[in-house]
C-alpha positions in Angstrom: -44.9 -48.8 60.8 -41.8 -47.1 59.5 -40.8 -45.5 56.2 -37.2 -44.7 57.1 -35.8 -47.8 55.4 -37.2 -46.9 52.0 -36.4 -43.3 52.5 -32.8 -44.0 53.3 -32.6 -46.3 50.3 -34.0 -43.5 48.1 -31.3 -41.1 49.4 -28.6 -43.6 48.9 -29.6 -44.5 45.4 -29.9 -40.8 44.6 -26.4 -40.2 45.9 -25.1 -43.1 43.9 -26.7 -41.7 40.8 -25.0 -38.3 41.5 -21.6 -40.0 41.7 -22.2 -42.0 38.5 -23.4 -39.0 36.7 -20.3 -37.1 37.8 -18.1 -39.9 36.5 -19.8 -39.9 33.1 -19.6 -36.1 32.9 -15.8 -36.3 33.4 -15.2 -39.2 31.2 -13.1 -37.0 28.8 -11.4 -35.0 31.5 -7.6 -35.5 31.4 -6.3 -37.0 34.6 -9.7 -37.4 36.2 -10.2 -40.3 38.6 -13.6 -42.0 39.0 -15.4 -42.2 42.3 -17.5 -45.0 43.8 -20.2 -44.9 46.5 -19.6 -47.0 49.6 -22.7 -47.9 51.5 -23.3 -49.2 55.1 -26.4 -50.7 56.8 -27.9 -48.9 59.8 -29.2 -50.4 63.0 -30.8 -48.6 66.0 -29.0 -48.8 69.3 -30.4 -51.7 71.4 -31.0 -49.7 74.6 -33.4 -52.2 76.0 -31.1 -55.1 75.5 -33.0 -56.7 72.7 -31.7 -60.0 71.4 -29.3 -59.7 68.4 -31.5 -62.2 66.6 -34.5 -59.8 66.7 -32.8 -56.7 65.4 -34.2 -55.1 62.2 -32.2 -52.6 60.3 -33.6 -49.2 59.7 -32.0 -48.6 56.3 -28.8 -47.7 54.6 -26.3 -44.8 54.6 -23.6 -43.5 52.4 -20.4 -44.1 54.3 -18.0 -42.6 51.8 -17.5 -41.5 48.2 -14.1 -42.9 47.4 -12.0 -42.2 44.4 -10.1 -44.9 42.5 -6.6 -43.9 41.5 -5.9 -46.7 39.0 -4.0 -45.9 35.8 -5.8 -44.3 32.9 -4.8 -44.8 29.2 -1.9 -42.7 27.9 -2.6 -40.8 24.7 0.0 -39.0 22.6 -0.5 -35.3 21.9 1.4 -32.7 19.8 2.5 -30.6 22.8 6.0 -31.5 24.1 5.0 -30.0 27.5 2.2 -32.5 28.0 3.3 -35.1 30.4 1.6 -38.3 31.6 2.5 -40.3 34.7 2.7 -44.0 34.0 2.5 -45.5 37.5 2.1 -44.0 41.0 2.4 -40.4 42.1 1.1 -36.9 41.5 2.5 -33.7 40.0 3.3 -31.2 42.8 1.8 -27.8 42.0 2.3 -24.4 43.7 0.1 -21.3 43.6 1.5 -18.5 45.9 2.5 -21.0 48.5 -0.6 -23.2 48.3 0.4 -26.7 47.4 -1.9 -29.0 45.4 -1.4 -32.3 43.6 -2.7 -33.4 40.2 -2.5 -36.2 37.6 -3.4 -33.7 34.8 -0.1 -33.1 32.9 -1.3 -30.5 30.4 1.4 -27.8 31.0 2.5 -24.6 29.2 5.2 -21.9 29.8 3.9 -18.5 31.0 5.2 -15.1 30.1 7.7 -15.3 33.0 9.2 -18.6 32.0 7.5 -20.8 34.6 5.8 -24.1 33.7 2.1 -23.8 34.7 -1.2 -25.6 34.3 -4.5 -24.1 33.1 -5.3 -22.8 36.6 -2.0 -20.9 36.9 -0.5 -23.4 39.4 3.3 -23.7 38.9 4.9 -27.1 38.4 7.6 -27.8 41.0 10.8 -29.7 40.9 14.5 -29.5 41.4 16.4 -26.6 39.8 19.6 -26.9 37.6 22.7 -24.7 37.9 24.4 -22.8 35.1 26.2 -26.0 34.0 23.0 -28.1 33.8 23.7 -30.0 37.0 20.4 -30.9 38.8 20.4 -29.7 42.4 18.3 -31.9 44.6 16.8 -29.6 47.3 13.4 -28.4 48.4 11.2 -28.5 45.4 10.9 -25.1 43.6 8.8 -23.7 40.8 10.3 -24.9 37.6 11.7 -22.1 35.5 12.7 -22.4 31.9 15.5 -19.9 31.2 15.1 -18.6 27.7 18.4 -16.6 27.7 21.0 -17.3 25.0 23.5 -20.0 25.9 26.9 -18.3 26.4 29.7 -19.4 24.0 32.4 -21.6 25.4 36.0 -21.5 24.2 37.5 -24.8 23.1 39.9 -26.1 25.7 40.2 -29.8 24.8 39.9 -32.0 21.8 39.6 -35.8 21.8 40.4 -37.7 18.6 40.9 -41.2 17.6 43.0 -41.8 14.4 44.1 -44.7 12.4 47.4 -44.0 10.6 48.6 -46.1 7.6 51.8 -48.0 8.5 52.4 -48.7 4.8 53.0 -45.1 4.0 56.6 -44.0 3.1 58.2 -40.6 3.3 56.5 -38.0 1.1 57.9 -37.2 -2.3 58.9 -33.7 -1.1 60.1 -32.4 2.2 57.8 -30.6 4.5 57.9 -26.8 4.2 58.1 -25.2 7.6 55.5 -22.4 8.1 53.7 -23.1 4.8 50.2 -21.6 4.6 49.0 -24.0 1.8 51.0 -27.2 2.3 51.5 -29.2 -0.9 49.9 -32.7 -0.8 53.3 -34.1 -1.8 54.8 -32.9 1.5 52.6 -34.9 3.9 50.9 -38.3 4.1 47.5 -37.6 5.7 45.5 -34.7 7.1 42.3 -34.0 9.0 40.6 -31.0 10.5 38.5 -30.1 13.5 36.4 -27.0 14.3 37.4 -25.1 17.4 35.8 -22.0 19.0 37.3 -18.9 20.5 36.0 -17.0 23.6 33.4 -15.1 21.5 32.0 -18.3 20.0 33.6 -17.7 16.6 34.4 -21.0 14.8 37.9 -21.7 13.4 39.3 -24.6 11.4 42.3 -26.3 12.9 44.0 -28.7 10.5 46.4 -31.5 11.5 49.1 -32.8 9.0 50.8 -36.1 9.5 54.2 -36.9 8.0 55.7 -40.4 8.5 59.3 -40.7 9.7 59.4 -44.5 9.4 59.6 -47.2 12.0 56.4 -46.2 13.8 57.3 -42.5 14.1 55.3 -39.6 12.8 55.5 -35.8 12.8 52.3 -33.8 13.3 52.0 -30.2 12.3 49.0 -27.9 13.1 47.5 -25.0 11.2 44.6 -22.6 12.1 42.3 -20.9 9.6 44.8 -21.4 6.7 47.6 -19.5 8.5 51.2 -20.6 8.8 51.7 -24.2 9.9 53.5 -24.8 13.2 57.2 -24.4 13.0 58.0 -27.3 15.4 56.4 -30.7 14.8 54.9 -32.9 17.5 56.3 -36.4 17.5 54.0 -39.4 17.6 55.3 -42.9 18.2 53.7 -46.3 17.9 54.9 -49.7 19.2 55.2 -52.8 17.0 51.6 -53.7 17.9 50.4 -50.4 16.4 49.5 -48.8 19.7 50.3 -45.1 20.4 53.0 -44.7 23.0 53.3 -40.9 23.1 52.1 -39.5 26.4 48.7 -37.8 26.2 47.3 -35.3 26.2 49.3 -32.9 24.0 49.2 -29.1 24.3 48.6 -27.1 21.1 49.8 -23.7 22.3 49.5 -20.2 20.9 46.4 -20.5 18.7 46.0 -16.8 17.5 42.8 -15.3 16.2 41.9 -11.8 15.0 38.2 -11.7 15.8 38.4 -9.7 19.0 38.3 -12.8 21.2 40.9 -13.8 23.8 44.1 -14.6 21.9 46.2 -16.6 21.8 44.7 -19.6 23.5 45.9 -23.1 24.1 44.1 -26.4 23.4 44.6 -29.8 24.9 44.7 -32.6 22.2 44.2 -36.2 23.3 44.8 -38.8 20.7 44.5 -41.7 23.1 43.4 -44.9 21.3 44.9 -43.9 18.0 46.6 -46.7 16.1 49.0 -47.4 13.2 48.0 -50.4 11.2 48.3 -51.5 7.6 45.0 -49.9 6.6 43.9 -46.6 5.1 44.0 -43.5 7.1 40.8 -42.6 9.0 39.3 -40.7 11.9 37.0 -42.9 14.1 36.3 -40.5 16.9 36.4 -36.7 17.3 34.9 -34.4 20.0 35.7 -31.0 21.3 34.2 -29.0 24.2 33.7 -25.6 22.7 30.6 -24.1 21.0 29.1 -20.9 19.7 26.3 -19.0 21.5 22.8 -20.5 21.0 19.1 -19.7 21.5 16.6 -21.9 23.1 14.7 -23.7 20.3 12.7 -26.3 22.3 12.5 -28.4 25.4 12.2 -32.1 25.9 11.3 -34.1 29.0 12.6 -37.6 29.7 11.1 -40.5 31.7 13.0 -39.4 34.8 11.4 -35.9 34.6 14.6 -34.0 33.5 13.6 -31.0 31.4 16.3 -30.4 28.8 16.7 -27.3 26.6 17.7 -27.7 23.0 19.7 -24.8 21.5 20.2 -23.5 18.0 24.0 -24.3 18.3 23.2 -28.0 18.7 23.9 -28.0 22.4 21.5 -29.3 25.1 21.4 -28.4 28.8 19.3 -29.5 31.8 16.9 -26.8 32.9 15.4 -28.7 35.9 13.7 -31.9 37.0 10.1 -32.6 37.7 9.3 -34.2 41.1 6.4 -36.4 42.0 4.6 -36.9 45.3 2.8 -40.0 46.6 0.8 -40.5 49.8 0.3 -43.4 52.2 -3.5 -43.1 51.7 -4.3 -41.3 48.4 -8.0 -41.8 49.0 -7.7 -39.5 52.0 -6.8 -36.5 49.7 -9.2 -33.6 49.6 -10.6 -32.9 46.2 -10.3 -29.2 45.2 -11.8 -29.5 41.7 -10.1 -28.9 38.4 -8.3 -32.3 38.9 -6.5 -30.9 42.0 -6.2 -32.5 45.4 -4.8 -31.3 48.7 -3.1 -33.1 51.5 -5.2 -33.9 54.6 -4.6 -35.7 57.9 -6.2 -38.8 56.4 -3.9 -38.9 53.4 -0.7 -38.7 55.4 2.3 -36.5 54.5 3.5 -36.4 50.8 6.4 -38.6 49.9 8.3 -36.5 47.3 10.9 -37.9 44.9 12.0 -38.1 41.3 10.0 -40.0 38.7 10.9 -43.7 38.1 12.2 -44.1 41.7 10.6 -46.0 44.6 6.9 -46.3 44.1 6.7 -43.3 41.8 5.9 -43.8 38.1 7.9 -42.8 35.1 6.9 -39.9 32.8 5.9 -39.9 29.2 6.4 -36.6 27.4 4.1 -35.4 24.6 1.2 -37.4 26.0 -1.6 -37.2 28.6 -3.3 -39.6 30.9 -7.0 -40.0 30.0 -9.7 -40.4 32.6 -10.0 -43.8 34.1 -13.8 -43.8 33.7 -15.1 -46.9 32.0 -18.3 -45.6 30.3 -19.7 -49.0 29.7 -19.4 -50.0 33.4 -20.8 -46.6 34.5 -23.9 -47.0 32.3 -24.5 -50.4 33.7 -24.1 -49.0 37.2 -26.6 -46.2 36.4 -29.2 -48.8 35.4 -28.6 -50.6 38.7 -28.9 -47.5 40.7 -32.1 -46.6 38.9 -33.6 -50.0 39.7 -32.6 -49.5 43.3 -34.3 -46.2 43.4 -37.5 -47.7 41.9 -37.4 -50.6 44.4 -37.1 -48.3 47.4 -39.9 -46.1 46.1 -42.0 -49.3 45.8 -41.1 -50.1 49.4 -42.5 -46.7 50.5 -45.6 -47.2 48.4 -46.2 -50.6 50.0 -45.8 -49.1 53.5 -48.3 -46.4 52.6 -50.9 -49.0 51.4 -50.6 -50.9 54.7 -50.9 -47.7 56.7 -54.1 -46.8 54.7 -55.5 -50.2 55.4 -55.0 -49.7 59.2 -56.6 -46.2 59.0 -59.7 -47.6 57.3 -60.3 -50.3 59.9 -63.7 -49.8 61.7 
């Protein structure tokens, strides 16, 4: 007479209830992954060579409590630093050299400028240099530099113009060096903002005067000062395409703001045309800007963290990396939705989001727990019934034993 079958069933059902209860308790835990209990039957070793057909099991055992890493629902939040992984992979976190992995993407910036989670672990990734170029190397703690963006002096301008071929010579001749050119002395004009070495803005104006037969003179002026004494010639072919070699050099722009002066600017009018239509500017860019302060950060689907500055500029500050494992179920759970590498998990495969078998990122969102409460409550009822059935098995064994004891 044996009780171990029923006793092992009670222990297994109790363990299963523990696992289910833990899943239910963490149903609202961001990034949590549910666990399941894996059972196995138990047989005594047949030392006496008993026939396989006569073997009777001696109960059950819990072989493993395995986590399921399937995708949880993604829910938007109001925090731009919240990040959800849509697909495979884990965030790689660092705490004083101790590396852990998580699916919980609730991040914040600490007083030192590092991106951390609620336990103080620092998010790791690839750094960016002073120009915003991402430097793929060994993952480092991601640092958000809050220093002001240094001003950049304008060195080049790109502009696309459409000059009106129907225009005739102005009513009055151009006045060399005029500070306020009369509209009767030119055909068209446009302006562009340029910046000096201190980030001060200046208005550079371009005046266009037709010479007929696809030929134009261009004069420049800075901040309402004297216009250029020597014109720059622009020529167009019979198809209206610009034939003047580009880029042009606008030399000797002088300022009085304490910045480097004078300075030269490259002007590229490639793509400009001369057609029988009204004058217009269809493209205009320049590479200078004033100083700016960090006003916010955004994270794209590839994990690139980009800073937004008060001067309208953006710059890459770093890139989040993800890690995946040959056997994610072999990870060691550390609590707080953190896992650690183990011999069973294999070594981490680190890469950028949206590459290989790594998922893409969704900023301003979190991944909910993948616990299905309905399924877990049904599993709880099943485990409870299993516990009751095994208890009944022990009760029946006890009644049989009592009958034997009472034999006379």
